[in-house]
N, C-alpha and C positions, 0 to 999 in steps of 0.2 A: 099072787102079788101081795106083798106086805105093805101096809099103809101106816102113815104117821101124820098127825095133825098138829100144827103149831098155832097157838092162840097168843098173838103177840102184836107188837107195833111194827110199822114199816120204817125202814131206814133208807131214806132217799139216796144215801151214799153207797148203799149195797153191802156194807161190811158187817152189819149186825141185824138184829130183828128178824122179821120173817124172811128177808132175803138171805141172810146167813143160814137160817134154819133149812130153807128149801134147797139151797146149794148142798148143804151137808146131807140131807135126806137122799138127794139124787146121787151123790158120790158113794153112799153106802147102800145103793140099790133098793131104796124104799120109796114108794109112791107118796109124794108130799102134798098135803092140803093145808089151807090156812083159814083162820078166822081173825080178821083184822080188828085190833082194839084201838089203834090210833095211827095217825099219820104224822111223821116228824119231818121237818125241814132240817136236814142234817148232812154234814160232810166231815172230812177229817179234822176240821178245826173246831167242831162242836155242834151242839144242837141249837138251831136258830128259831125253832118253833115247834110246838106240840099241839096237835089238833085231834082230840079224842073222838072216837065213834060214840054213838049212843048205846046204852045198854041193850036197847031193842035191836039195834043192828048186829051186835055181837050175838045176841040170843038167836036171831034168825039165821045167821051164818052157821052157828053150831047145830041148829036143828036141821038145816039143809044137808049137812054132812051126816048127822045121826040118823035121819029118816031115809037115807038112800045108800050111802057108801059105807059108813062105819069106819072104824079105825082100829089098828092093833096097838097103838101107843099115842099118847098125847103129851105135848110139851107146852107149858105156859111160860111166857116171858113177860114183857111189859104189859101190865093190866091197868095201870093209871089210877083208877079210883075204886071206891068201895062198891059202888053199884055194879060195875062191870065184874068185879071179883065174885059178888054174890051170884050173878047170872051164870058165870062160868062154873061155879061150884054146883049150882042147881042142875045144869045140863050134864056135868060129869056124873052126878048121881043118877039122873034120869036115864042116860044111855048106858050106864055101868061100864064105861070104857076102862080097859085095863091099862096098866103101865103108865101111870101119870107121873110126869117129871116136872117139878116146879123149879124154875129158875127165878128167884125173887128179885127181878130187876128193879133197882131203886134209883141208881145214880149213873149218869152217862160218864164216859171217860173224861169229858171236859168239866164235869161237876154239876151239870144240869140235873134237877130232880125229875125222875120219871115215875114216881109213885107218890101220890098225895099222902100226907101224914095220917089222916084218919083211915086210910086204906090198909095200913099196916095191921091194925087190930082186926079188921075183917079178914085179912089174909090168914092170920094165925087161927082165927075161930072157924072159918069155913073152908079154906082151901088146903092148908097144910095137912089136916087129918085125912084128906083124900089122896095124898101124894105117896107114891111108892119110893120116890127119891126126891130130895130137895138139894139144890146145888148152890148155896150161897158162897160168895167170896167173904173175906173177913169183915169188911165194913158192913155188908148186908147181914152177916151172922150177928154182929154186934147190935145192930138195930133190932133184929128179931128177938134176941135174947136179953137185951137191955144190960149188957155187960161189956167190959173192955177185954179184948183178946190181944195179949202180948206174948204169951208163952205157949208151948206145946200142951201144957196142962190146961191152960185157958181154952184152947181149942177143943180139948176133950170134954170139958165142962159145958161148953157151948153146944156141942153135939148132943150131950145128954139132955140139955134143956129143950133142944129142938125135938128130940125123940118124944119128950113129954107132950108135945102138941099133937102127937098121933102119927107123925111121919115114920115110915118103916125103915128108911135108910137115909143117912145124912152124909153128904160130901161137902166138907168145908175146904174150899180151894186155898192154896197157899201162895198164889201169885202176888198178893199184896204184902207179903212178909218181906222185911228188909234185911240186908246184910247176911244173906244166905246164898251159897253157891248153887243150891238146888231148890226147886219148887216142890213142896211136900203137901199133897192133898191128904186129908184125913177122912176115912170112911168109917162110919159107925152104924152097925146093923141092929143095935139094941142089946147085943151081947159082947161083941168083940170090936176092937179098933184095928184098922189096917192103914198103913201108910203107903201112898202111891207117890213115888219119887221120880222126878225128871230133872234134867239139867236146866238151870235157869238161863234163859236167852236174853241178853241185854239189847233191847230194841224198843223203839217207840211205836212200832207197827203192831199193836196188839188190840186194835179196835175190833170188837165182836168176839173176843176169845171166850167169854162166858156163854154167849148164845150158841156158839159153835160147839163147845164142849157138851153142853146139855142137849143139843140137838143130836149129836153123835150118840150119846147115851140112849136117847129116845129111839133113834133108828135101830140100834142094836137090840133093845128090848123088843121092838116090833119084829125083828128078825129071829126072835126066840132065844137070845142070849140070856144068861143069868145076870144078876145085878153086878157081881164081881167081874164077869167077862165083859159086860157092856162098859163099865167104868174103865177097865184096862184098855180096851180098844179106843175109847174116847180120849183117853190120855195120850195114846200114840197118835191119834188123828190130829189133835190140837198141837201136839209137839211138832209134828211135821209142818203143820200150817204156819206156826210161828217161825220155825227155823228157815223155811223157804218163803218168807214173807213177801208181800207185794209193796213196792214203793209207789204210792199214789197220793196225790195231794200234798199239802204243806203242814199237815198236823199228824195225828195218830192214824197211821195207815191201817188197812185191814190185813187179816191173815189170808193165807193161800189155801182155799178150800179144795183145790185139786192136788195138793202136794202128796197126800197120803196115798191116793190111788196111783199117781205118777211114780212114786217110789216103788210100789208093788210091781208095776209093769216093768220098770227098769231092772228090778231084782230078777224077775222071770227071764227077761231078755238076756241078762248077763250070765 
């Protein structure tokens, strides 16, 4: 039984955060566990409240997993503040968990800040050096690298800067790029650049896409896939989830976490 741990916030609307992560783990046949960093009052219209856990609570949750169950991969999402980030980094080193995927969650779909400003420095100093893969979107990559990303060359430069923080592999997602028919993610492994392209889907129902993508990467690393294999499958997983989206609520609806497996079943049956 392969296992994956998500260290992230709760989304009461179920589309992002630990809810999206655990759904994704389950769909990819990985036993999912969680360490909760914050509770959000959230729906498709936005974030209406953020209530962080104490660093002690996060510490004890991680120790409870590490001292008994262990894990084959770890994903971090919304970490909220510097104190929590430091505790997370300490436990990652203590338990020497492999396959750490950092999704540097900073801003919700509706614009609410999910990471305090002083925490960004802490993330770069303590957490990114422990990451096997970091998966920022373009706004997050801009914050982490302190540069503006407008072109493909800008994306490559940002990836190089992130690599200098000690991250082994960088995936800069292309979903926020405008005026392109395709969504192009950029992978940099320290030596080579790779482009992962998919058709851009014009829909407002994209809540939780970043969480879901990075959770799929994490699950596949837990399953023993290589970095390239994990990212390829995650791209297919989130593409299916967006294409077969769910219409819920009055704002940015969630993606469809069972779409990927449903398509596989339908392909076999046909």
